[in-house]
VOGU-3710 file (C-alpha; in Angstrom, 3 decimals, decimal comma):
1> xxxxxxxxxx> 87,771/-33,303/-5,767  86,938/-30,254/-7,862  85,465/-28,423/-4,868  82,587/-27,172/-7,003  78,987/-27,291/-5,842  76,604/-28,179/-8,672  72,850/-27,795/-8,181  70,728/-29,906/-10,543  67,027/-29,058/-10,825  65,004/-32,022/-12,058
11> xxxxxxxxxx> 65,649/-35,733/-11,502  64,328/-37,158/-14,747  66,631/-38,873/-17,283  68,555/-35,639/-18,012  68,864/-34,440/-14,419  69,872/-37,817/-13,040  72,546/-38,184/-15,727  73,800/-34,677/-14,951  74,105/-35,477/-11,244  75,893/-38,748/-12,024
21> xxxxxxxxxx> 78,412/-37,049/-14,298  79,038/-34,170/-11,887  79,737/-36,650/-9,092  82,097/-38,578/-11,384  83,950/-35,302/-11,982  84,431/-34,860/-8,232  81,850/-32,174/-7,444  79,345/-31,929/-4,643  75,808/-32,201/-5,986  72,429/-31,095/-4,721
31> xxxxxxxxxx> 69,704/-32,828/-6,731  66,247/-31,225/-6,442  62,937/-32,634/-7,629  59,286/-32,114/-6,764  58,566/-35,854/-6,751  59,167/-38,330/-3,970  61,376/-40,515/-6,162  63,702/-39,785/-9,088  62,895/-40,748/-12,663  60,531/-38,061/-13,880
41> xxxxxxxxxx> 57,572/-38,946/-16,069  59,614/-41,390/-18,142  60,520/-43,623/-15,177  57,461/-42,982/-13,039  56,870/-46,012/-10,803  54,242/-47,299/-8,414  54,425/-46,106/-4,783  56,715/-48,207/-2,589  53,711/-49,738/-0,817  52,582/-51,193/-4,159
51> xxxxxxxxxx> 55,994/-51,828/-5,679  55,977/-54,032/-8,767  57,656/-57,417/-8,407  59,594/-56,838/-11,620  59,684/-53,105/-12,515  61,899/-53,917/-15,484  58,986/-55,696/-17,134  56,962/-52,471/-17,079  59,509/-49,979/-18,389  62,119/-49,714/-21,110
61> xxxxxxxxxx> 65,609/-49,222/-19,684  64,491/-49,548/-16,068  67,456/-51,626/-14,908  69,976/-49,066/-16,220  67,955/-46,302/-14,609  67,813/-48,200/-11,320  71,605/-48,657/-11,261  72,185/-44,978/-11,953  69,579/-43,889/-9,412  71,115/-46,022/-6,650
71> xxxxxxxxxx> 74,605/-44,806/-7,519  73,607/-41,144/-7,395  71,337/-41,166/-4,361  73,758/-43,319/-2,390  76,805/-41,190/-3,173  78,359/-39,452/-0,126  78,714/-36,171/-2,061  75,093/-36,094/-3,234  72,280/-34,371/-1,330  68,898/-35,609/-2,575
81> xxxxxxxxxx> 66,135/-33,053/-2,028  62,901/-34,877/-2,807  59,468/-33,219/-2,753  61,157/-29,854/-3,100  60,508/-27,053/-5,551  62,544/-24,143/-6,863  60,189/-21,202/-6,589  62,574/-18,484/-7,814  66,007/-17,824/-9,265  67,642/-14,570/-8,202
91> xxxxxxxxxx> 70,265/-13,155/-10,505  73,364/-11,810/-8,818  74,479/-8,193/-9,050  76,785/-8,793/-11,979  76,481/-11,194/-14,885  80,057/-12,263/-14,152  79,204/-13,339/-10,586  78,127/-16,805/-11,669  74,793/-18,588/-11,673  71,764/-17,175/-9,875
101> xxxxxxxxxx> 70,828/-17,898/-6,287  68,422/-20,830/-6,071  65,392/-20,337/-3,799  63,946/-23,674/-2,691  60,894/-24,790/-0,713  61,543/-28,097/1,010  59,864/-30,479/3,423  56,572/-30,524/5,347  55,941/-27,934/6,623  57,792/-26,292/3,791
111> xxxxxxxxxx> 60,987/-24,480/4,717  62,784/-21,877/2,648  66,402/-22,370/1,667  68,747/-20,376/-0,548  71,553/-22,174/-2,387  74,597/-20,444/-3,883  75,909/-22,940/-6,438  79,098/-22,735/-8,451  77,109/-24,145/-11,382  73,431/-24,723/-12,047
121> xxxxxxxxxx> 72,010/-27,428/-14,331  68,369/-26,985/-15,343  66,681/-30,218/-16,415  63,062/-29,426/-15,607  61,463/-31,140/-18,606  58,205/-30,353/-20,358  54,485/-30,772/-19,926  51,672/-31,772/-22,252  50,420/-29,371/-24,852  46,692/-29,679/-25,515
131> xxxxxxxxxx> 44,946/-27,632/-28,184  41,454/-26,588/-27,049  38,273/-27,802/-28,719  34,610/-27,598/-27,708  34,116/-29,706/-24,581  37,784/-30,173/-23,714  37,057/-28,814/-20,232  34,559/-31,585/-19,419  35,397/-33,990/-16,580  36,780/-37,166/-18,086
141> xxxxxxxxxx> 39,010/-35,342/-20,583  42,649/-35,824/-19,546  45,966/-34,750/-20,918  47,859/-37,737/-22,259  50,629/-37,261/-19,701  48,209/-37,091/-16,765  46,484/-40,272/-17,886  49,814/-42,056/-18,210  50,951/-40,790/-14,802  47,808/-42,178/-13,169
151> xxxxxxxxxx> 48,207/-45,501/-14,967  51,950/-45,891/-14,328  52,219/-44,287/-10,910  48,944/-45,332/-9,273  47,437/-48,043/-11,515  44,314/-45,870/-11,710  41,982/-46,592/-14,610  40,769/-43,270/-16,040  37,908/-44,987/-17,844  36,572/-48,246/-19,237
161> xxxxxxxxxx> 36,098/-46,976/-22,806  38,957/-44,632/-23,689  40,178/-42,902/-26,834  43,735/-41,572/-27,036  44,065/-38,679/-29,501  46,362/-35,897/-30,661  49,660/-36,234/-32,470  53,095/-37,727/-31,947  54,558/-41,101/-30,930  53,871/-40,366/-27,240
171> xxxxxxxxxx> 50,290/-41,501/-27,878  51,537/-45,095/-28,220  53,066/-45,540/-24,719  50,068/-43,719/-23,230  47,660/-46,167/-24,861  49,853/-49,091/-23,762  49,897/-47,870/-20,150  46,106/-47,576/-20,172  45,753/-51,114/-21,493  48,073/-52,453/-18,799
181> xxxxxxxxxx> 46,044/-50,632/-16,135  42,826/-52,259/-17,340  41,194/-49,732/-19,660  39,707/-50,668/-23,006  41,318/-48,398/-25,588  38,857/-47,960/-28,442  41,297/-46,219/-30,780  44,430/-44,122/-31,103  43,540/-41,078/-33,219  46,559/-39,411/-34,872
191> xxxxxxxxxx> 45,993/-36,021/-36,535  49,030/-36,303/-38,799  48,201/-37,882/-42,122  50,069/-40,786/-43,740  51,956/-38,436/-46,085  53,343/-36,300/-43,246  54,279/-39,324/-41,145  55,994/-41,001/-44,085  57,817/-37,775/-44,958  59,186/-37,548/-41,441
201> xxxxxxxxxx> 59,943/-41,145/-40,576  60,926/-42,578/-43,982  63,098/-39,673/-45,133  66,690/-40,972/-45,215  65,680/-44,160/-43,351  69,300/-45,261/-42,893  69,665/-42,517/-40,277  67,244/-44,424/-38,041  69,935/-47,049/-37,423  71,374/-44,682/-34,806
211> xxxxxxxxxx> 68,027/-44,793/-32,997  67,457/-48,542/-32,976  66,607/-48,516/-29,273  63,951/-45,851/-29,731  62,607/-47,481/-32,906  62,432/-50,847/-31,158  60,551/-49,253/-28,269  57,960/-47,762/-30,623  57,614/-51,078/-32,453  56,962/-52,870/-29,153
221> xxxxxxxxxx> 54,174/-50,404/-28,344  52,692/-50,928/-31,804  52,807/-54,705/-31,327  50,980/-54,457/-27,985  48,261/-52,313/-29,509  47,988/-54,825/-32,333  47,564/-57,717/-29,899  44,693/-55,833/-28,273  43,273/-54,941/-31,709  43,422/-51,216/-31,023
231> xxxxxxxxxx> 42,947/-49,332/-34,321  45,416/-46,562/-35,181  43,566/-43,947/-37,217  45,680/-41,392/-39,021  44,609/-38,052/-40,432  41,810/-37,649/-37,893  41,372/-35,425/-34,851  38,972/-35,036/-31,950  37,143/-31,792/-32,706  34,480/-31,935/-29,987
241> xxxxxxxxxx> 33,664/-33,664/-26,706  30,075/-33,881/-25,480  28,392/-34,902/-22,270  26,090/-33,922/-19,423  28,399/-33,252/-16,487  31,238/-35,383/-17,925  32,395/-36,634/-21,287  30,019/-39,185/-22,820  30,898/-39,036/-26,494  33,453/-37,470/-28,804
251> xxxxxxxxxx> 33,348/-36,259/-32,382  36,307/-37,118/-34,578  36,777/-35,811/-38,095  39,174/-36,240/-40,963  41,604/-33,315/-41,185  43,717/-32,014/-44,025  47,462/-31,374/-43,795  46,787/-27,957/-42,220  44,349/-29,621/-39,763  41,259/-28,016/-41,284
261> xxxxxxxxxx> 38,231/-30,286/-40,984  36,964/-32,177/-44,022  33,187/-31,485/-44,079  30,999/-34,551/-43,724  33,770/-36,708/-42,215  32,573/-36,360/-38,603  32,070/-39,539/-36,573  30,618/-39,875/-33,066  32,056/-42,399/-30,582  30,706/-43,172/-27,107
271> xxxxxxxxxx> 33,444/-42,947/-24,454  33,800/-42,373/-20,732  37,307/-40,915/-20,968  39,407/-39,076/-23,542  43,188/-38,605/-23,355  44,613/-35,856/-25,562  48,126/-34,634/-26,309  49,476/-32,432/-29,104  53,155/-32,616/-28,258  54,968/-30,908/-25,402
281> xxxxxxxxxx> 55,647/-27,435/-24,092  59,048/-26,974/-22,396  58,935/-25,655/-18,838  60,840/-22,444/-19,402  59,970/-20,483/-16,246  63,327/-21,122/-14,559  65,506/-20,654/-17,677  63,704/-17,376/-18,394  64,138/-16,295/-14,769  67,849/-17,067/-15,061
291> xxxxxxxxxx> 68,059/-14,872/-18,171  68,826/-17,682/-20,634  68,411/-16,941/-24,336  65,698/-18,882/-26,160  65,566/-20,121/-29,734  62,783/-21,242/-32,085  62,612/-24,960/-32,706  64,180/-26,279/-35,885  61,389/-27,620/-38,036  58,754/-26,318/-35,600
301> xxxxxxxxxx> 55,052/-26,178/-36,247  53,676/-24,257/-39,164  51,848/-22,007/-36,758  55,063/-20,719/-35,232  53,682/-21,294/-31,750  55,441/-20,080/-28,598  55,283/-23,786/-27,651  58,066/-24,262/-30,225  60,667/-22,253/-28,284  63,533/-23,870/-26,384
311> xxxxxxxxxx> 66,619/-22,913/-24,397  69,606/-22,104/-26,565  72,747/-24,066/-25,608  76,188/-24,676/-27,086  77,931/-28,028/-27,532  78,819/-28,065/-23,817  75,146/-27,486/-22,880  76,039/-23,978/-21,666  73,292/-21,389/-21,841  73,845/-17,683/-22,469
321> xxxxxxxxxx> 74,167/-17,097/-18,697  77,490/-17,818/-16,969  77,425/-20,977/-14,879  73,976/-22,060/-16,085  73,550/-25,263/-18,119  70,427/-26,821/-19,604  69,604/-30,367/-20,669  66,648/-32,479/-21,698  63,333/-31,373/-23,101  63,826/-27,668/-22,360
331> xxxxxxxxxx> 66,466/-27,702/-25,128  64,353/-29,796/-27,531  62,022/-32,793/-27,287  64,250/-35,604/-28,522  63,518/-38,563/-26,233  65,117/-40,035/-23,135  68,425/-41,243/-24,691  69,235/-37,762/-25,987  68,181/-36,228/-22,658  70,556/-38,559/-20,803
341> xxxxxxxxxx> 73,416/-37,665/-23,137  72,754/-33,930/-22,758  72,523/-34,289/-18,999  75,811/-36,173/-18,798  77,608/-33,528/-20,858  76,079/-30,707/-18,806  76,931/-32,303/-15,460  80,509/-33,149/-16,420  81,314/-29,686/-17,802  79,453/-27,885/-14,985
351> xxxxxxxxxx> 81,571/-29,765/-12,454  84,796/-28,730/-14,174  85,477/-32,120/-15,742  88,145/-32,633/-18,390  86,800/-31,461/-21,747  89,197/-33,879/-23,423  87,556/-36,959/-21,898  86,965/-39,548/-24,612  83,440/-40,346/-23,431  82,354/-36,816/-24,340
361> xxxxxxxxxx> 82,755/-37,731/-28,004  80,297/-40,622/-27,620  77,915/-38,494/-25,589  78,060/-35,681/-28,119  77,309/-38,103/-30,937  74,325/-39,516/-29,052  73,062/-36,001/-28,350  73,405/-34,954/-31,989  71,573/-38,074/-33,127  68,818/-37,216/-30,671
371> xxxxxxxxxx> 68,553/-33,713/-32,091  68,239/-35,176/-35,592  65,531/-37,467/-34,238  63,723/-34,412/-32,824  63,812/-32,693/-36,213  62,408/-35,861/-37,814  59,691/-35,938/-35,150  58,697/-32,324/-35,847  58,510/-33,054/-39,579  56,377/-36,165/-39,118
381> xxxxxxxxxx> 53,968/-34,697/-36,554  53,590/-30,943/-37,179  50,736/-28,966/-35,641  48,635/-27,587/-38,492  47,904/-23,890/-38,747  44,137/-24,317/-39,220  43,299/-26,005/-35,914  41,475/-22,861/-34,584  38,763/-23,768/-37,099  37,633/-26,401/-34,568
391> xxxxxxxxxx> 36,696/-23,677/-32,098  33,356/-22,018/-31,444  32,893/-18,560/-29,870  31,969/-20,087/-26,506  34,857/-22,598/-26,467  36,866/-22,158/-23,266  40,522/-21,320/-23,911  41,697/-20,580/-20,348  40,051/-23,104/-18,047  41,202/-21,384/-14,870
401> xxxxxxxxxx> 39,427/-18,121/-15,708  36,873/-19,546/-18,191  38,069/-17,169/-20,899  36,365/-17,954/-24,207  37,631/-17,950/-27,756  35,383/-14,951/-28,507  37,034/-12,946/-25,717  40,520/-13,736/-27,037  39,470/-12,749/-30,573  38,006/-9,462/-29,341
411> xxxxxxxxxx> 41,238/-8,696/-27,530  43,330/-9,484/-30,612  41,178/-7,157/-32,746  41,231/-4,268/-30,267  44,093/-1,838/-31,093  44,176/-0,695/-27,459  45,029/-4,222/-26,309  47,976/-5,098/-28,468  50,392/-5,415/-25,560  50,381/-8,959/-24,104
421> xxxxxxxxxx> 50,044/-7,740/-20,502  47,118/-5,475/-21,393  45,454/-8,335/-23,242  45,988/-10,614/-20,244  44,271/-8,146/-17,919  41,423/-7,658/-20,402  40,712/-11,354/-20,959  42,092/-12,716/-17,627  43,589/-15,606/-19,629  46,679/-16,757/-17,746
431> xxxxxxxxxx> 45,802/-15,126/-14,423  44,462/-18,301/-12,803  46,197/-20,978/-10,707  48,194/-22,447/-13,610  49,582/-18,980/-14,427  49,359/-19,554/-18,211  51,297/-22,813/-18,175  48,482/-24,489/-20,124  46,801/-21,668/-22,000  49,698/-19,225/-22,460
441> xxxxxxxxxx> 51,179/-20,617/-25,694  47,677/-21,189/-27,095  46,549/-17,629/-26,377  49,758/-16,226/-27,858  49,258/-18,335/-30,980  45,615/-17,296/-31,350  46,728/-13,684/-31,089  49,394/-14,475/-33,698  52,097/-13,223/-31,387  55,457/-12,838/-33,116
451> xxxxxxxxxx> 57,353/-12,438/-29,857  59,892/-15,256/-29,501  61,184/-13,963/-26,167  60,021/-14,912/-22,699  56,342/-14,580/-23,690  54,022/-16,656/-21,510  57,007/-18,189/-19,705  58,026/-14,988/-17,903  57,103/-15,777/-14,317  59,364/-14,343/-11,566
461> xxxxxxxxxx> 57,672/-16,627/-9,017  57,947/-19,989/-10,728  55,999/-21,981/-8,113  53,175/-20,915/-5,776  54,390/-19,827/-2,350  52,291/-18,862/0,674  52,672/-15,391/2,126  53,536/-16,927/5,489  56,351/-18,932/3,904  57,594/-15,843/2,132
471> xxxxxxxxxx> 57,541/-13,827/5,364  59,736/-16,302/7,233  63,483/-15,854/6,713  65,251/-18,641/4,825  66,952/-21,341/6,865  70,540/-22,457/6,264  70,552/-25,497/3,978  71,404/-28,811/5,643  75,098/-29,601/5,591  76,244/-31,569/2,568
481> xxxxxxxxxx> 78,074/-34,743/3,430  81,590/-35,091/2,051  83,812/-38,155/1,956  86,548/-38,634/4,536  89,215/-38,370/1,829  89,166/-36,162/-1,258  87,594/-37,808/-4,255  89,599/-38,350/-7,400  87,582/-37,414/-10,484  87,056/-40,454/-12,671
491> xxxxxxxxxx> 86,915/-40,304/-16,419  83,392/-40,153/-17,801  83,989/-43,306/-19,816  81,591/-45,278/-17,642  79,623/-43,056/-15,267  78,170/-40,360/-17,509  77,891/-42,529/-20,608  76,754/-45,813/-19,098  73,063/-45,442/-19,843  73,234/-42,564/-22,309
501> xx> 72,187/-44,671/-25,280  70,052/-47,287/-23,554
//
């Protein structure tokens, strides 16, 4: 047994693979996630009381995930902290003292714990990015991820007449999940035009052979939409939602390559729900708190948005901070197979595993193919620079504080409010409950911020904590079970790599 204690934050595809690999290397693992069950958004399942008879029929790669999940959660050296959240990372006195202290809220009532890991793997994922438009704050307008979570995790129908809009291949599984839950999907509206999509997906098509699993998954979604006769409209965007008290109709329009609206192309559609997603924003609060360096995305959007910033890692998934590793969508949105490969590499190296293990070559190849897939994705579905042309002066940008587009523009034009913090206080954008998670990158982009540093992700308190919880001293973490005899690290030939390319 290596004797190392590895803390993994996030139990999605990347985090679960990291825990599996760290255990295979002989380490003790504490796996932390805010959900009741592992899997993240990708493997979100129905509650146990409504468990599907055959979960494998509902999800790609479920059986491999289920094997890995059972192996990790049932391992004697793994402590599974469900429904727990890391609310802060505290850097140690010296950069050479190892990874930061991990402050966790766990249980009901929530109890404070402080972990002192030998290595920390961050696999916290990403959340939906939604560009604002008039009426996007109406009830009945959902992010694509929220709509999918309700459909997959609760079998809740968000509406009877639904349009799924935005950009990127994620729109396809969202529409499929809505159909399976019982909604009627009127259309999938993709802002990227045929030329951009062809440029991204058909450029050097032989490279797609390394992503046959992902390509097959997308083709299966397309086939299901075809069976339900759901039209897929390219080069169009939702530029307005209307309704009295909730969304009742939407306005779509043809958009150019820069996403400027083609005059006279507007079309009104009656709906009772709209699901929108314009890609993903990595959850960088914890990496920024740990002091990890960030990098701009390769092939990012033309607008140079702060949403296109990710954690910088080396080939071992090490960040710039000693003892801190990162994997999954915080290093680049490349899909679940790449996230699993990154997680496996991060977990194995963090646990002190043999860098000469043969499986690392396969994992590294899968990761690199995933990164190439991410670059192809960014090329095929870029966010156009002209999308602010959809906005009106009274369009809400920050829903928490009801900050309007006019207020953001006034702040950007005022020479006394050039500093981001001053602008935040002046407009109140980002001071509400979400703490700029939704509006932060959008506000920074509208202000044409050139700062590629922490930006809207700098949040010393990463999760809300009550003053009473903060006042109570932390409790010692529960003892971690260890096997009766020392474990012998296995090679990562099977454990870390088993589902890395599924």
